Each structure stands twice: as structure tokens, then as C-alpha cells.
N, C-alpha and C positions, 0 to 999 in steps of 0.2 A: 616155665618159659612161655610167653605169649604166642599163640598161634597166628598165623598170617590169615587176614581176612580176604574176602573177595576183592578183586582189583578195583581201584578207584575209591575205596572206603578208608578213611584215616583211622589208624589205631589210637585208642585212647588210653595210651600207656601213661601211668601216673607215678612213674619212679621219682622219688623225692630228690630235690637239689639241696634241701636244707636238712641238717641232722635231725633224726628222730629223737623222741624223748628218751633220755637216758644214754644216748650215743655221746661219747666223748668229744668235746670241742677244744679248740686251741684257746689259750688265754687270751689271745690277740682278738678273736672274733666272738668271744663268750658274751661280752656286753654290747657289741656293735649291732645296731638295727639290721634286719634283713634287707629292707628297703630304705633307701636314702638318697638325697639329692647330691650331686657331685660338683665341685668347685672348679674342676679342670676346664670344661667348655668355656667358662667366663674368662678365665685367664687366657686361654688360646685366642678367643675373639678379641680381647683387648690388646693382644700382641699383633694379630693379623690385620684388623681392620684399618689401623693408622697407616700400615705400610701399603694398603690398597688405596685408600682415599686421599691421604695427604699429598702424595706425589701428583695425582691427577688434578687436584684443586689448585696446586701451585703451577702446573703447566697450563691450565685453562686461564689463570690470572695472567701469567707472563705472556700468553699469546696476545692479550689486549693492552697490558700496561706492565711497567716494571713493578716489582713489589714495594719499592719505596717511593712511588710516586703515581700521580693520576694519569700520566700518559708518557709514552716514549718521547714525545714532541711537546713537552711541558715548556712553553716559551718563557716562562718565568726563571727557569733553571734552578729552582729553589729546592728540587726533590732529587733524591739519588736515583739513578737510572741503572745501578749496577745488580745484575741478577745472579751474579756468581753464586751467593750463598743458596739461592733458591734452586739453582740448576743442580748444584752438588747434593743438596738434600733430596731433591726429586729423583735424581739418578741413583743415590745411595738407597733410598726406600724402594725404588723400582727393583733394584737388584735383590734387596732383602725379600721382598714380596715374591719374586720369581723362584727364589730358594724355598720359601715357606709354604707357598700356595698349596702344592699337593699333598705334603705331610700334614699341615694343619687342617686341611678341608677333609682329608681322609680320617684324621683323629676324631674330628666332630661328628663324621658320618659313623664311625665306629661306636661313638656314644649313643648316637641316635637310633643305631641298629638294635641296641638292647631293648629300647622302648618299642621299636617296630616288632620286635620277636616277643613281646610280652602281651598277654590276653588283655585287651581293653574292651572289647566288644564280644558278644556272644557269636556273631556272625563272621567273626574275624578268621581267616585261614592263613596257614603259613606252614609249609612241611620242612622236615629236617633237612632235605637237599637244598632248599633255598636258604635255611639258616647257616648251613656250612658255606654257601656262596657268600653271605654277608660277612661270615667269620673270616674268610679269605680276602676281605676288601675287595671284592670283585669289580667295584666301581672303577677302580684304577687298574684293573687287570684285563687288558684288551683281549687276550686269548680267551679268558673266561667269558667275557661278554659275547664273543663271536659264537660260542657254542652254548650260550646260557639257555636259549629257548629248546634246543634239541635235547638237552640233557636234564630239563626240569629245574634249572637253577634260577630261572628268571622270575623277578618279582618287581612290583612297581617301585619300591624303594631302591632296588638295585639300579634301575635306569635313571630315576630321578638323581641319585647320587652321582652316577657316571656323568649326567649332563652337568652338574654342578661342578665336578672336578674338570670337566672339558672347558667350561666358561672361564674357570680360574687359570687353567693351563695356557689358554691362547690369549689372554688378555695382555700380558706384558709384551710377548713377541708382537701382537698386533700394534700395540702403542709404539714400540721400536720402529715398526715398519711405516706407520701413518704419521708419526710425529717426528719432525726434524728439527734440529737445532741449527740456527744461522747467526752469523754476526752481522749486526746492524748498527747504523749510525743513529745514536739518540742525543737529545739535547740535554746538556748539563750547564752549570754555571761557568765551565770553561768556555762555552760557546757564546754566552750573552755579550752583546757589544757594549753595553753600558751597565756599569754596577755589576760586571761579572767578577769571577774570582781568578781569571787569567791576568797575568801581566802584560801580555801582548794583544789578547782578544782575537776576535775574527779579523779576516782581511777585508779591505774595501775593494769592491769589484766595479763600482761605478758611482755616478751621482745623479740624482733625480731633482728636476727643477721644482720649485714651489710655485703653485698657482698664483699666489699673490705677487710673485716676482716677474711673471710672464708679460704683463701689459707694459713693464717698464723698458723691456727690450726695445732698442731703436730700430724703427721701421726700416730705416735705410740700410742697416747692417744685414737684416734678413733678405731684403730685396736683392742686394749684391751677392749675398751667398747662393740664393736660388739661381740668379743668372749665371753665376760661374760653373754651377753644377750642370744646368741645362746645356751648355755649350759643349761639355765634355762627356756628357752621360751616354753610355751604351746600355741597351736593354738586355744584354747578357753579362753585364758586369755586376758582381755581388754588391749589395748595398747593406752595409753592416747594421744599419738600425731598422731594417725592414723585417717584420714579424708576420707569418701567415695568421689569419683569423681561423682558429680551430673550433668548430661547433660540435657538440656532443652528437655522436652517431655518424659524423662525416667520414666518408670513405677516404678522405685526403688527410685525415688527422695524423695517422702513423707516418706516412710518407713525408708530411709537412715537418714532422719532428725529426725524423731520422736522416733525411737528406738535406743538410744545411746549404750545400751549393745550389740546390734547385729552389729553395724556398726564399732565397735572398736576391734573386733576379727578377727584373720586370716581366720578362718574356713568360715566365711560368704563370703570370696572372693575366696574360692576354686572352681575349675571347677565343682566338683561334687556336690557342694551346690548352687552356682549360684545366690546367693541373690543380689549381687552387681557386674554384669558382666563388668561394666565400671572401676573397680579397685579403687585404693586409692592414696592418696599422703600424704606427711609428712610435718609438720610444727614444729617450736619450741614451739608452743601454744598447750594447751590442746584441744582435740576435741570439737568443738562446741562453742568455745570462740566468743563472740559477743561484740560489742562496743556501744550498746545502740543507742542513737541518733547520735553518731559521726560516721564519715566514715574513715576508715583506711585500709591499706593494709598490707599484711604479706607475707613473702617469702615462697614457697613452693618447693618441690621436689617429682616428681613422676617417678617411674621407672617400667618398664614392661620387661618381658623376654620370649623369645621363644626358645625352645630347640628341636632338630631334630637329628635323627640318620644319620651319614655319613659314607662313605666308610673309611676304614683305611689310604688309600692313600691321603685323603684330610686333615689328620691331619698335621699341619704346622711343618716343621723341617728345619732350626732352627725357633724358635718361634720369630716372627717379632717385631719390635718396639724399641723405644730408650732404655727403661728399661723394658722389658717384664718380667712377673713372669713365670718361667719354673721350673717345678718339674719332677723328673724321678725317680722312686722307682722299684727296682727289688729284690724280696726275695722270695725264696722257689717257684719258678715258677710263681709267681705274677708279672706282669708288670703293673705299673701304671704311666701314663704320663699326665701331665696338662701343658696347654699353654694358657696364658692370655696376648695377644698382647697389646703393647702400652708402656706408661711410668708409672710405679708404684710410682714414686715420684713427679709427677707433677699434680697440681690441674687443672681440665678440664675445668673450666668456667672462664670467664673474670669478671671484677667488674661491668659491666653493669647490670642495672636493667631489661633491655629488656629480653624477653624469649630467652633462649638458649637450644639447644638440643645436646645431644652427644650420640654416638653409641659405645658399647663395645662388645667384643667377648671373649668366654672362650670354649677351647677344652679340653675334657677329654676322654682318652682312657685306656681301662683296659683289660688285658689278664690274664687268670688264669687257672690252670690246673684242671683237672676233680676232683682230690682229694679234692679241696677246696669247692666244691658245687656238689650236686646231679645232676643238670643241668648246664652245662657250660654256663656262660653269659659273653662273651666277647663283648665289644661294643665300639664305637667311637661316642661321642655326640658332637654337636656344639650348644652352647647357644648364642643368640644374645640378648643384652639388650639395651634398649633405655631409656634415662632419660632426663626429661625436668625441668628445673629451671626458675622460674619467680614469679610473684606476682599475688595475687588475693584478691578481696575485701572481708574483714570479714563480717559476718552477722551484720545487724544493722536495725534500725526502717525504713529506707528508702528502703531496699531491703527485708522487711519482715521477717528479720533475716535468710534469705537463702543466704550463702555465694556465691560469684560469681566465675566464671570460671577463668582458667589461662589466663592471659592477654598477648597478643603478645608484647604489648609495654607499658612501664611505661608512665603515663599520663604526659602531658607537664607541664610546670611550673604554667601557668596561670590556668589550669584545677586543679592542686594540691592546689594552693592558694585559689581557689574560692569554690571548691565543696568538699574538703577532709581536714582531720585533721591529716595528717601525718607530723611528726617532726622528726628530728635527735636528737642525744643525747645532754645533757647538755654541753660535751666536745666539741661539734660542734655548740654551742650556739644556739641549738634548730632551726637550719636552716631547711628550707624545702628541703626534699630529691629530688634530681635531677636524670637524667638518670644515671649519674655515679659519685660518691662522693669518695674522698680519705679516707684512713682509718685514724682514730684519735686515735686508741687504741694501746696500748703496750701489744698486745694479749699473745704473747708467754711468757711473763714474769708473767702473772696473773694465769695461770693454774697451779694446783698442780703438782709436779713432780710424774711420774710413772716409773715403771721399764722398761728399755730398753732391749727388748729381742734380738735384733741383726738384721743385714741386710741379706736378702735372695740373695743379689748381690755380685758378685765376686768383683767389684770395690768399694764396701761398699756405705753406705748411712747413712747421720747423722740424728740424732733423731729429728731435726727440719724440716726434708722434709714434703713438702705438702702432703696432702690426695688425692689419685687418685679417679677415679670414683667408684660407688657403687659395680659394678661387679668385678672390680679388688681388691676392699677391701674383698669382699666375697671370692674370689679365695684364697687370702692369709690367710685368717682366717680358711678356710676349708681345705686347702692343703698345705699352706706354713709353715714358720717358727712359726706362731702363732697358728697353729694347733697341734692335738696331734700326727700328722705323723712326727713331729720333732724328736721323740724318736726313730724311725726306720731308719731315712735318714743316709747318709754316715758320717755326721758329729757326729754321736752319736753311732758308731760302738763299741766304748770302753765299752758300757755297754753290759752285757749278755742278753740273751733272757729273762731270769727270771726277771732281773732288769728292762729292757725295757718294759715288760708286766706289772709289777707293776707300773712303772711310767705312762704308758698310762691309766690304770684303776684308780689310785689313784690321779693323777695330770695331767692327759692329757686333761680334759676338752672336753669330747665327745659331739658334737653339736647334737641338736634335740632329745635328750633323752627323752623329755616330750611331743613330738608331736604326737598325737593320730594317725593321718592320716598314719604315717609311719608304722604302725602295719601291713599294708597290703603287704609290700614289702619283707617280710621274717624276718630273724633274725636281730634284731638291733645290733649295735656295742656294746651297753652298756650290752647286754645280756651275753657277754663272760665275763664281769667283775662281774657277780653276786657272792656274798659271796667270795669276793676276799681274805679276810684273810684265809679263808679254802683252797682255791686254792693254795696260796702261801706256806701253811704249809703242803701241801699234799706230799711232797717228789717226785715230779715229776722230770724227767730230763729236760735238757735245750732244747732239741728237742721238747717236749711236750709244753713248754712255747712259742717256737718260732712258732709252727703251730698255736696256738691260737692267738698269736700276728698278725700273717698274716691274720687270719680269721677276727680279728677286722678291719683291714684295707680294706679287701675285702668287708665286709658287709657295711662299710661306702661308699665304691665307688659304690656299687650296687644302692644306692639311685638315681643315675643319669642315671642308665639304663632305668628306667621308665621316659619317658620325662614329663609326667604330674606332677609326683612327684618331679622331677628335677626343674621344673619351680616353683612349690610351695615352695621348700626349698630356691631357690635362691631369691624369692620374699620376703620372711622373712628376709633373710640375707641382701638383698639390703635395706629394710625398716630400719634395725638397723644401716646399714651404712649411709644412708642419715639422719637419727635421730641423730646420733652421730656427724656428722659434724655441724648440726644446733645447737644442745644444747651445744656442747662444745664451739662453737664460743661465744654463749651468756654468758657462765659461764667464759670464758676466758677474756671477756670485763670488764674492771674496772667499779666500780659503776656509774661513771659520763660518761662512754662511752657507755652504753647500750641504745639502742633505744627502748623507752618505748611504749607499746600499751596502750591506755587509754579507758575506758568505762564510760558512764554517762547516767543515766536513763532519763535525759531530764527534761525539764520544762513543767509542765501540763498546757494545754490549751484546749479550747472547739472548736470543728470543726463541722460543719454540714456535713452530709455524704448522698448521694443518688445515685441510679443507673442511668446510662446514659439514659435509657428509661424514668425514672421519670424526669430527667432534660429536655428531649425533650417534653414530655406530658405537663408538667406545663408551660414550656416557650410558647408552641404552644396556649395553653388555654389562657394565659395572654396576648398574642399578639392579639388573636382573640377579647378579651374583650377591650384592649386599642383601637384597630381598630374600634370595634363597637361604643365606646364612641366618638372617633373622628368623625366618620360619623355622629353619632347623633348630635354632637355639630355643625358640617357643616349644617346639616338639620334644626337645630333650628335657626341658623343665615342666613338661605338662604333667608328669608323674615321677615319683621316686622309682629308682631302679635297683635291681638285686646285684648289678655288677657295672663296672665302668665301661666295659668294653668286651668284645669277644676275644680274649686272648686265649693262650694255650690252655690255662687252667679252667676257664669256663667251657672251652670245647670239649675238654676231657670230662667235665662233669655232665655235659650233655650226652657224651659218648657212653659214660657209666650208666645213664638212665634209660639208654636203649636196650631192647631185648638183644640177646646175642646173636639171634637169627637175622637180625636186621642189619647189624654192623658187619661189614665185609671184613674177612681176616686180613693180616699183613700180606702184601704182595700186590700184584695188579689188580687194579680195580675195573670191573667191567661195566658196560652200560646197564646190565641186568641189575648189577649191585646198586647203581646210582638210582635207577628208576624205582627200586625197591624203597629207597629212603624218601622218594616223593609221596609215598603213601603213609608216612608216619608223621603224625602231628608235631610241628616243631615249636609251638607257642608255649611260653613259660606262664603258667597260671598257679593260683592258689589251690592248694590240695584240700578241697573242701571236706573229704572223707577223714583225713587226718586231723583236721581242725575240730570236726565233730567229736571223734574219738577222745581227743584231749580234753575237751570240755566235759565229756561224760566222766572220764577217768578222775577228774579233779573236782567232782561234785558240781558240775555245770559252771566252774568258774571260768570267766572269759580269759582267752588268751591274750597277753599283751600284743598290741598291733606291730610292735618292733620285731616280734618273734613269729610272724606269719610264716607258715610252712608253704614252700613252692615245689612244683613238680613239672616235669616235660609233659605237656599234654593235659596240665591241670585245667579244669573248666572254671575255676573261680576267677572273677575278674579282679584286676589290680588297678587301683585308681589313686588319686591324690590324697583321698581320705585315709589310706592305710598308713 
């Protein structure tokens, strides 16, 4: 029996683990080599790694696109968006992995523990207490890990194994927490409006005018439409075609989208309110129209105006332009001059779908005698308007239902064909829109006839003339032959003052009568028409009516003396001018010539979602686990082993090789018993002494490498060459 050495010195016990020469062996092991490679780790990895990697790869793919297509919003609808098979496979493999992770990693660690407990280097150290901890699979025994250091069971392999088991054990629960599956609407062939696979297809939510048809809209129809709206408009009345301009990073973006009642009234855009300082634009579609999973564009017009006081000498005379609007009124000391340079019979935009910008000017000059107001308010004002026409993308699933900005250029044909669902009308054979398309509509013959009021130009203008820009339209509706001022201009001097006053109040269509903001500028024009039947039957002379008539005109002109109010009034007027051009174009197109705007709710599919941080964390943890398993496999196959794992038989064989005084008897094991084992060498090495004796007894014949003798504490190295 070996004696116990001083504390801290490992015993060099060389009790053999392989049979001695002449000792009986079983038939099953007689011809088997002592050291050999095992196939089990390869099979375990082949089973485990697919259950780990495949579901994560599927999840990562499905977060970006469906398994059967390039995108959830593939506008061609030619690919499948069904993720059912992928979700089922991912969930199934995740469940299998959660069941297998600890047993398989533990089994691989048990194979690697045999290698770790084999003498591979001369400076290698491992005691029996540490070997028993590995045999107990301490990497998955948290109670053993808790006391490992205090009881001498701790080893580098034990803690690295515990870390690998921990990484594997937490990965699937972490994925379940950080990755969620949601139902989303995706684009399929059922949603495609043209050449789709649905019998009914998506629904039509509106119509968009074609740029080539807009110049054909009758000028007279637009002017009368604008006049009718200005007479009855209230600045707190919702306007269905008014859309707020949403700029990236604007603080009003969210409110502008989520509060439709506010974003559709003029008052919200007034400077004194300032809810939407970026302004608004106009479309032929109702505010907030979206297209679901489809991606389509709509034409828009947005105008802004700036007014400023100028000197009287800056008022242009004569009014420049091909066909400018020029108004001059003199009556009872009142002088009113209006000049809108340009061409009032020419449409200012080309048929191109690219963005186009125009600028217009309006000059207003008023002089009045003291008798017309307590404070004389003569002024000359210049208003400059800019208008942009172009296209924007409607709200849809792709852009989170927030409509896009004004585009500088219409997308190229390949982009339209691949990424969008824009189509022209049936009359155009549902062709894809290009940068410029010819008109296919008989527009001027489709609109209902309306009364022709007459031309404000000396050379005349026919009723089919094109509509000018919105500021020119506003000028004619507010001051020209379409305004109530027609009753006091030179061509109506045949009327008496009483008749003219009656015509203005009863049939003159005084604008802005319902706009609350104008209460701050003094007496409204409509106030002079209060109780008009009583005034007309009052027996007043003609001079009395003439003075009131001039007061109506003066109060109307005073609106433009306050530049803020002037800008507000012209903003409303230009809105209706832009709206009329768009909506009248749509109404004028024949039923087969209208460009339809489609919407579809999409086809429901399941998609995994996660934050970018979650993707990074899980991917890194999975990479570390796979890397650990690869290193573990390399370690297992770095050398042949004498056993597959530390099972009961191998532990018993180690116990047999221990001196009786080192192995505690049956019963309670004390700390002293355990600490005694920490001083016994637990490495398995070649029994060099036995190998030498065998060579001498056989006449120095070499022992076959497959029959090398091993011993607990053996000092001979074991390597791949054996």
C-alpha cells in the first residue's frame, strides 16, 4: 500500500488500467485497440447543429422577406408570401433544440473530459478529485459548481464546460423572449390591380388626373367653381382635399397625421395658429387616402404666397404679360387698381410628370377719400405666389401609411414596373405611366356646360381657353368679371346706383363672408348688405346707395392692406383654384379614361420581428456556442482515447487503481476525505515501466501501438501517433 506523502505532493500511483500480460481478457476486447477515435461525437453534432442553426437562419430571413419571394411588398405579386412552412419548421427545430441542448452538449463534454484527463504534456496537472467532478458532469450540476473551489473540484475544463452549457441553455428562451411573431399584410397576386389572380381585384378609392388632360379643362368651369367656394367657405370647415405638408423631423408630422379634423381646416395653417407651419398641398383624392399594400403615386399642387407693401411708383403700368389681368375702378373718390401679369388664358405647366415650379405676381393699389373711412388707408401691395406641381407616394403598408414628399422626378420605367402599382386608364390599355404620356381623353366634351360670364380682355377669349395659375385665377375671381365688382365697372354703368347695390348684395357673391379671421380687419363687405330688403325699401336717394356701394368695394379691398390677412385670403383662394383644376379634370375624363387609384388590404402572413440589438445579441451568442462546439469537436479528435466517457465502469476502474488509503470507505464522505483525493494524480498516461518490461521479456520486440498499457498517474504521454 502506498504511503501518504507530504501535503501538496501528488502521488505517482501507476496502477494499470489495462490488463497485464497473461491476465485474462474478454473476447470482445481482446482484439480492440486500447486507444481509438469515437464516432459518437460526430453523430451528436450532426443532429444538434441543424436544430440550432436552421431555425435562426429561417427567422433572420423571414424578418426581411418571405421565404418564397424577395420582399413582403413585391409589387409584381409573382412570388409567394406564405411563411407558414418556415414558421412551423423554425418552431419545431427550436423545440427540438431546447430539449437536446443540455444532454447533447453534456455528452460531448463527457467525451472531451476523457481527453482532458489524459496526459498530453509533461507539465499537465489534474487530480483525482477534479477527475471525479468531471465524471459527475459537474458542468451541468449547479450545486457542484457552487462548492467546486472550496472542495478542490474546480478545473478550467469544468468552468468552460459550464459556460458552454449555460450558453446553450439560455439561447432558446432568449429567442422566445426577444423574437415575436406577428401577422402582417403582404402583397400577393390577389392584390395586383392589373393581371392579378383575383377575380375581383383591389378596390378603387379614387381617381387621379392625367397631366396631359389638365390643360383641356375649361377655364370658365374652374373660375365658377372657385367663386362658388369662396362665397361659402369657412376657415374652420374641413376641406376634404387639403393635405398637410409633412417634412422629415417636423414636430407636427405625427399630429398632422393623427388628427384629421385639425389638418383639414384652413385655420390650422394660419400664422396666428401655427399648427402646421410647413403649409399644405392639394390632390384630387380625399385627405388620408392610402393604398394598403399597394404602392401608387398621385399628383399634387401646393401654393404659397407672400405679400408686402411697396411704394406707389412700383405698381406696374401698363400691366405686363401676354394677356394680363388689369382692373381699374374709380368711383366717388375711390381708386382701385389690380394688375396680375402673365397670360390668363394659358395653362402654366407642361404634360411632364416631373416636378414643375411656377411663380406669379399680383399688384393691388387702393386710394380712398377720408369720407370713406375714419382713418385713411391707402396702400399698394405686391403678392408673390409660388406653385409646385408633381407627384408623391400615397400612404401604404411599406411607408407605414405616412405619405411621401414631393418627388423631383417621376420614377424611371424599370422602377415603376418593379416597385409600384401605378397604371394608366383602361382607354390607355392600363399601360404603365411614363415621364410624359399623351392625352387619351375627350375631356372638353365630357364636362357639363356652365354659364359663360364673358371675357375680361379686349381681344376676347373663347370659353375653351386653358386655366392659368392659381394666383391669376384668384385675381379674376376676387377682382375681375367673376367677382361682384363687375356691377360697378364701366360696362355696367347703365345700372343705377340702387340697382347696382341690389345686384351686389343679392347676386354679387361676396367672398370670405363666413371667414371668422376677417373679423379683425374692420367692417366686412357683407355687413353693408345686412337686411337688404329693408334698405331697398327705405326711400333713400341714389346718392345714398352709391356711397354704400363704394363702401362695399372699399371694405373688400381693405382685406389686402393687412399682409397677413391678404396671404391668408389668397391661400384659401389658391387652394380652391388648384382643387378645381384637379377635380374638374377627373370629372371631365370619360369613365374609361380615368386613372384609377387602387387599395388592397393585402394577404395575411406571419413574420418574425425583433430589434436590431436583439439580432446582434442572439447572433453573437449563437456564434460563440457554435465556435465552442467546433473547438470541442477538434479537442475530442485531437488524439485517440481509451474510453468514450467517464461512465460508471471507467470511474470504477480509476477507483480500483487508487491505493486503499486514498479512497474513502462507504458512508459519509468528509471534507478531509475529499481533500486527500486532491493530492492524487488523476491523469491517465502510458505505463512506461510496464512497456519497458514487456519489451525485455519479449526479446526487445516492440509492443503493438494498439496494445499500449495505461495507468492512473502514468507519466508516458499519449498522442495522435499512438
